[in-house]
C-alpha positions in Angstrom: 0.0 0.0 0.0 1.0 3.5 -0.5 3.2 5.6 1.7 2.5 9.3 2.2 5.5 10.9 4.0 6.3 8.6 6.9 2.9 6.9 6.8 2.0 3.6 5.2 -1.7 3.1 4.9 -1.7 -0.2 6.6 -0.3 1.4 9.8 -2.6 1.8 12.8 -3.8 5.4 13.4 -2.0 5.7 16.6 1.3 4.9 14.8 0.7 7.7 12.3 0.0 10.1 15.1 3.2 9.1 16.8 5.2 9.6 13.6 3.7 13.1 13.2 4.7 14.0 16.8 8.2 12.6 16.5 8.9 14.4 13.3 7.3 17.5 14.8 5.2 18.1 11.7 2.2 20.5 11.9 -1.1 18.7 12.4 -2.2 20.0 9.0 0.5 17.8 7.4 -0.7 14.6 9.1 -3.8 12.8 8.0 -5.8 12.2 11.2 -8.8 9.9 10.4 -10.4 9.1 13.7 -11.8 5.6 14.2 -14.5 5.7 15.0 -15.2 9.1 13.5 -16.5 11.6 15.9 -20.3 12.2 15.7 -21.0 13.7 12.3 -17.6 12.6 11.1 -18.9 11.6 7.7 -20.5 14.5 5.8 -24.3 14.5 5.4 -25.6 16.5 2.4 -28.4 18.7 3.8 -29.7 19.2 0.2 -29.6 15.6 -1.0 -32.4 14.2 -3.2 -33.6 12.2 -0.1 -33.6 15.4 2.1 -35.6 17.3 -0.6 -38.0 14.4 -1.0 -38.6 14.1 2.8 -39.3 17.8 3.0 -41.7 17.6 0.0 -43.6 14.6 1.5 -43.8 16.4 4.9 -45.3 19.5 3.2 -47.9 17.4 1.6 -48.9 15.9 4.9 -47.4 12.4 4.1 -45.7 12.2 7.4 -45.2 8.4 7.3 -43.4 8.7 3.9 -41.3 11.6 5.2 -40.2 9.6 8.2 -39.2 6.7 6.1 -37.2 8.8 3.6 -35.4 10.6 6.5 -33.9 7.2 7.3 -31.8 7.8 4.2 -31.6 11.6 4.3 -30.0 11.6 7.8 -27.1 9.3 6.8 -23.9 10.3 5.1 -24.2 9.1 1.5 -21.6 9.3 -1.2 -21.6 12.0 -3.9 -21.2 10.6 -7.4 -19.2 12.6 -9.9 -20.0 12.1 -13.6 -19.6 14.0 -16.8 -20.4 17.5 -15.5 -17.2 19.6 -14.8 -16.5 18.5 -11.2 -14.1 21.2 -9.8 -16.7 23.6 -8.4 -19.0 21.0 -7.2 -16.2 19.1 -5.4 -14.9 22.4 -3.9 -18.4 23.2 -2.6 -18.8 19.7 -1.1 -15.4 19.6 0.6 -15.7 23.2 1.9 -19.2 22.4 3.3 -17.8 19.3 5.0 -14.8 21.2 6.3 -17.1 23.8 8.0 -18.8 21.0 10.0 -15.6 19.1 10.7 -16.7 16.1 8.6 -15.4 14.1 5.7 -17.3 13.6 2.4 -17.3 10.4 0.4 -16.8 11.0 -3.4 -17.2 8.5 -6.2 -15.2 9.1 -9.3 -17.3 7.5 -12.1 -16.3 8.6 -15.6 -13.9 6.1 -17.0 -14.0 5.7 -20.8 -16.4 3.0 -21.9 -18.1 3.2 -18.5 -20.2 0.2 -17.6 -19.3 -1.5 -20.9 -22.1 0.5 -22.6 -24.9 -0.9 -20.4 -27.4 0.9 -18.1 -24.8 3.4 -16.9 -23.1 3.9 -20.2 -20.9 7.0 -20.7 -17.6 8.1 -19.6 -14.9 10.4 -20.8 -14.4 10.5 -24.6 -10.7 9.7 -24.4 -7.8 9.2 -22.0 -6.7 12.8 -22.1 -10.2 14.0 -21.2 -10.3 11.6 -18.3 -7.0 12.7 -16.9 -8.2 16.3 -17.1 -11.4 15.4 -15.3 -9.5 13.7 -12.5 -7.2 16.7 -12.2 -10.3 18.9 -11.8 -11.5 16.8 -8.9 -8.1 17.0 -7.2 -8.1 20.8 -7.6 -11.6 20.9 -6.1 -10.5 19.0 -3.1 -7.2 20.8 -2.5 -6.0 20.4 1.0 -9.3 19.4 2.5 -10.4 15.9 3.6 -12.2 13.4 1.4 -12.7 9.7 0.9 -12.6 8.8 -2.8 -14.0 5.5 -4.2 -12.4 5.1 -7.7 -14.4 3.9 -10.6 -17.0 1.3 -9.6 -16.9 -1.8 -11.8 -13.9 -0.7 -13.8 -11.5 -3.4 -12.6 -14.0 -6.2 -12.3 -15.2 -5.6 -15.8 -11.6 -6.2 -17.0 -11.8 -9.6 -15.3 -15.2 -10.6 -16.5 -14.2 -9.8 -20.1 -16.7 -7.1 -21.1 -14.0 -4.6 -21.7 -12.4 -5.1 -25.2 -8.8 -6.1 -25.2 -7.8 -3.0 -27.0 -9.0 -0.9 -24.1 -7.5 -2.9 -21.3 -4.0 -1.3 -21.1 -5.4 2.2 -21.4 -7.9 1.6 -18.7 -5.3 0.3 -16.2 -3.1 3.2 -17.0 -5.9 5.7 -16.3 -6.7 4.0 -13.0 -3.0 4.0 -12.0 -2.7 7.7 -12.9 -5.9 8.6 -11.0 -4.7 6.7 -7.9 -1.4 8.6 -8.0 -3.1 12.0 -8.4 -5.4 11.3 -5.4 -2.5 9.8 -3.4 -0.6 13.1 -3.8 -3.2 15.0 -1.9 -2.5 15.3 1.8 -5.9 14.5 3.3 -7.5 12.1 0.8 -8.1 8.4 1.2 -8.6 6.6 -2.1 -10.1 3.1 -2.5 -10.0 1.3 -5.9 -13.3 -0.6 -6.6 -13.0 -4.4 -6.7 -16.5 -5.5 -7.5 -18.4 -7.9 -5.2 -18.4 -11.5 -4.0 -21.3 -12.4 -6.2 -19.6 -11.2 -9.4 -15.9 -12.4 -9.5 -16.3 -15.5 -7.4 -12.5 -16.1 -7.0 -10.8 -12.9 -5.6 -7.4 -14.2 -6.8 -8.5 -13.1 -10.3 -8.6 -9.5 -9.2 -5.1 -9.4 -7.7 -3.1 -8.8 -10.9 -5.4 -6.1 -12.4 -5.6 -4.3 -9.0 -1.8 -4.3 -8.8 -1.7 -3.0 -12.4 -4.3 -0.3 -11.4 -2.0 1.0 -8.7 -3.5 -0.5 -5.6 -0.1 -0.2 -3.8 -0.4 3.6 -3.9 -4.0 3.6 -2.8 -5.4 3.2 0.7 -7.2 0.0 -0.2 -10.1 -1.3 -2.2 -13.9 -1.0 -2.1 -16.4 -3.9 -2.2 -20.1 -4.3 -2.9 -20.6 -0.9 -4.5 -24.2 -0.7 -5.7 -24.7 -4.3 -4.9 -26.6 -6.3 -2.2 -24.1 -8.9 -0.9 -24.4 -9.4 2.9 -21.8 -7.6 4.9 -20.3 -10.7 6.5 -19.8 -12.4 3.2 -18.2 -9.2 1.8 -15.8 -9.2 4.8 -14.8 -12.8 4.3 -14.2 -12.2 0.6 -12.3 -9.0 1.4 -10.0 -10.8 3.8 -9.1 -13.3 1.1 -8.4 -10.5 -1.4 -6.5 -8.5 1.2 -4.3 -11.5 2.0 -3.1 -11.5 -1.6 -2.5 -7.8 -1.6 -0.2 -7.4 1.4 -3.1 -7.0 3.9 -4.7 -4.1 2.0 -7.5 -2.4 3.9 -11.0 -2.1 2.4 -14.4 -0.5 2.7 -17.8 -2.1 2.1 -20.9 -0.6 0.6 -23.8 -1.5 3.0 -26.3 0.9 1.6 -28.9 -1.6 0.4 -27.7 -5.0 1.6 -30.0 -5.4 4.6 -31.8 -8.4 3.1 -29.0 -9.5 0.8 -29.3 -10.1 -3.0 -32.4 -11.2 -4.8 -32.2 -15.0 -5.1 -33.0 -17.0 -8.2 -36.4 -18.1 -6.9 -37.4 -14.6 -6.0 -36.3 -13.3 -9.3 -38.3 -15.9 -11.1 -41.4 -15.1 -9.0 -41.1 -11.5 -10.1 -40.4 -12.4 -13.7 -36.9 -11.0 -13.5 -34.1 -12.4 -15.7 -31.2 -13.8 -13.7 -28.8 -11.4 -15.4 -30.8 -8.4 -14.2 -31.4 -9.6 -10.6 -28.8 -7.0 -9.4 -30.7 -4.1 -11.0 -33.4 -2.5 -8.9 -34.4 -5.8 -7.3 -37.6 -5.6 -5.3 -37.9 -6.4 -1.6 -34.4 -5.2 -0.6 -33.6 -3.1 2.5 -31.2 -0.5 3.8 -28.1 -2.0 5.4 -25.9 -1.1 8.3 -25.5 2.6 8.8 -22.2 4.2 7.7 -19.5 3.8 10.3 -15.8 3.5 10.8 -16.4 1.4 13.9 -16.4 -2.0 12.1 -14.7 -4.2 14.6 -12.4 -5.4 11.9 -8.8 -4.1 11.6 -8.9 -4.4 7.8 -12.3 -2.9 7.2 -11.8 0.8 7.4 -15.5 1.6 7.1 -19.0 0.6 6.2 -20.2 3.3 3.7 -23.4 4.1 1.8 -21.7 4.4 -1.6 -24.7 3.7 -3.7 -27.3 6.4 -3.0 -30.3 4.5 -1.6 -33.4 5.5 -3.6 -31.6 6.2 -6.8 -32.2 3.8 -9.7 -29.7 1.3 -11.0 -31.1 1.8 -14.5 -34.0 1.3 -16.8 -34.7 -2.2 -15.6 -37.3 -3.9 -13.4 -39.5 -0.8 -13.6 -36.8 1.8 -12.8 -36.0 5.2 -14.3 -32.6 5.9 -15.8 -29.5 5.1 -13.7 -29.0 7.7 -11.0 -32.5 9.1 -11.1 -34.3 9.4 -7.7 -37.1 6.8 -7.4 -39.3 7.5 -4.4 -41.2 4.2 -4.4 -37.9 2.3 -4.3 -36.5 4.5 -1.5 -39.6 3.9 0.6 -39.4 0.1 0.1 -35.7 0.1 1.1 -36.5 2.0 4.3 -39.6 0.1 5.1 -37.8 -3.2 4.9 -34.8 -2.2 7.0 -34.2 -4.0 10.3 -31.7 -1.4 11.6 -32.5 1.9 13.2 -31.4 4.7 11.0 
């Protein structure tokens, strides 16, 4: 894993603090991520789609709906960055978070040939445009804190074969450059996405492409982004992958995994094709709330990376990918077992 000054990301937080003191560096030069984060330590967007929808439902007298949607609105949820010029938006997010002493979670999602042309198709038009886009994010962050999840699906899609061979080398180079650019920022943690246990069954298949994508310079990898795999399964899978990556740390998306994935029998009952069972599956639930108090030395955080209530795509009755879908949000919150 990457070193930043005297810090190697696998070190315990107290070790990093000690290094900072011994070297007599100013605190602003040492990345102090508390574990667990202090109350409010992950940034909550007060103007998120969920917050706006909760307010709208309350105004219309739909108090029950409003209370359910607040289970999402009150949690720190990642901000996804796409084709729009990101610098000013990222600056606004990180400055807003800094004013409250909290840390935002950002998702960089604009790799060329994004999602292999499927429901979330898009991405930068060429490698040069992508590098400029990443640079704009880094300029927006500056010296402020952020957690960055880098390119959901981008590595796993290299493994499952949907990315054409002619694009493979270029994609890995772009990921490697992006990791290096985020790693150069003093108060940023970057996690390279590594798919989920239900997708690439054998984590060993991810090791080589993750290394080629610059995982050693990152703070670790991310699992279960926008998926529904149970947290404990993701942890076991993550430990297997970590063991092959010099004990790399990782984060897990728990945003919608409260009831796990839709199984084959359930998919058949709803008339859903097996290949689309990951896309807006019915009957799912919010998962464990975001926290850095995971009880696992290798799991840095449970995060809500996928924004609960936003569609996976035009499948199983959903609107376009990323569009707010009130009925789905209500279902996720209604089915949740945890207090939010």
